C-alpha positions as CSV (number, residue, x, y, z in Angstrom):
1,M,0.0,0.0,0.0
2,P,2.8,2.6,0.8
3,D,4.2,1.9,-2.7
4,R,0.9,2.7,-4.2
5,D,0.6,6.0,-2.3
6,R,4.1,7.0,-3.3
7,C,3.3,6.2,-6.9
8,V,0.1,8.3,-6.8
9,Q,2.0,11.1,-5.1
10,N,4.7,11.1,-7.8
11,T,2.1,11.0,-10.5
12,T,0.3,13.9,-8.9
13,E,3.5,15.9,-8.7
14,K,4.2,15.2,-12.4
15,V,0.7,16.3,-13.4
16,D,1.1,19.5,-11.4
17,A,4.4,20.2,-13.0
18,V,2.8,19.7,-16.5
19,K,0.0,22.1,-15.6
20,V,2.4,24.8,-14.5
21,K,4.3,24.4,-17.7
22,Q,1.1,24.5,-19.8
23,K,0.0,27.7,-18.0
24,G,3.3,29.3,-18.8
25,Q,2.9,28.4,-22.5
26,T,-0.7,29.5,-22.5
27,L,0.3,32.9,-21.1
28,L,3.0,33.2,-23.7
29,D,0.6,32.2,-26.5
30,A,-2.0,34.7,-25.2
31,V,0.5,37.5,-25.3
32,Q,1.7,36.6,-28.8
33,N,-1.9,36.4,-30.0
34,F,-2.7,39.8,-28.4
35,I,0.4,41.4,-30.1
36,Q,-0.6,39.8,-33.5
37,D,-4.2,41.1,-33.1
38,I,-2.9,44.6,-32.4
39,E,-0.5,44.4,-35.4
40,T,-3.3,43.3,-37.7
41,T,-5.6,46.1,-36.4
42,L,-2.9,48.8,-36.8
43,L,-2.1,47.6,-40.3
44,A,-5.8,47.9,-41.3
45,I,-6.0,51.3,-39.7
46,S,-2.9,52.6,-41.5
47,G,-4.2,51.3,-44.8
48,S,-7.5,53.1,-44.2
49,I,-5.8,56.3,-43.3
50,A,-3.6,56.1,-46.4
51,V,-6.8,55.8,-48.6
52,I,-8.3,58.9,-46.9
53,G,-5.0,60.7,-47.4
54,V,-4.9,59.9,-51.1
55,L,-8.5,61.2,-51.4
56,G,-7.6,64.3,-49.6
57,L,-4.5,64.8,-51.8
58,A,-6.7,64.4,-54.9
59,F,-9.1,66.9,-53.5
60,M,-6.3,69.4,-52.9
61,Y,-4.9,68.9,-56.4
62,L,-8.2,68.8,-58.4
63,G,-10.0,71.3,-56.2
64,S,-7.5,74.1,-57.0
65,S,-10.1,75.7,-59.2
66,L,-12.4,76.3,-56.3
67,P,-11.8,79.7,-54.6
68,L,-11.8,78.2,-51.1
69,V,-9.2,75.5,-51.9
70,S,-7.0,77.8,-54.0
71,T,-6.9,80.4,-51.2
72,W,-6.0,77.7,-48.7
73,K,-3.3,76.3,-50.9
74,Q,-1.8,79.7,-51.3
75,D,-1.8,80.1,-47.5
76,H,-0.2,76.7,-47.0
77,P,2.3,76.0,-49.8
78,K,4.0,73.1,-48.0
79,A,0.8,71.2,-47.3
80,F,0.9,69.2,-50.5
81,N,4.5,68.0,-49.9
82,D,3.7,67.2,-46.2
83,V,0.7,65.1,-47.1
84,T,2.7,63.3,-49.8
85,L,5.5,62.5,-47.4
86,G,3.0,61.3,-44.8
87,L,1.3,59.1,-47.3
88,I,4.7,57.5,-48.3
89,F,5.3,56.7,-44.6
90,L,1.8,55.3,-44.3
91,V,2.2,53.1,-47.3
92,I,5.5,51.7,-46.0
93,A,4.0,51.1,-42.6
94,S,0.8,49.4,-43.9
95,S,2.8,47.1,-46.2
96,G,4.8,45.8,-43.3
97,G,8.0,47.6,-44.5
98,V,8.9,48.8,-41.0
99,A,8.8,45.2,-39.6
100,A,10.9,44.0,-42.6
101,L,13.5,46.8,-41.9
102,L,13.6,45.8,-38.2
103,G,14.0,42.2,-39.1
104,T,11.1,40.9,-37.0
């Protein structure tokens, strides 16, 4: 009987050790899944913002014949260049170029 109790105790300790190991892996998996979800969300957001920026850029360019837009463009001559530069950064970010540059 004592051998049986010792065997049960050893088995219980092994099962507890496996549960602790599984909890650690589960936490690691949860953190990795959370980071992947954030990355996916941010990529979708940056792509959407890039589309909005391109539409705004088109409105700035094609709307020059409108008095309100032409006056605004004269008051802000660097706006077109700033929007273009921002869109370049957004396209790089939304295509995963930053992650590729960092090597992750």
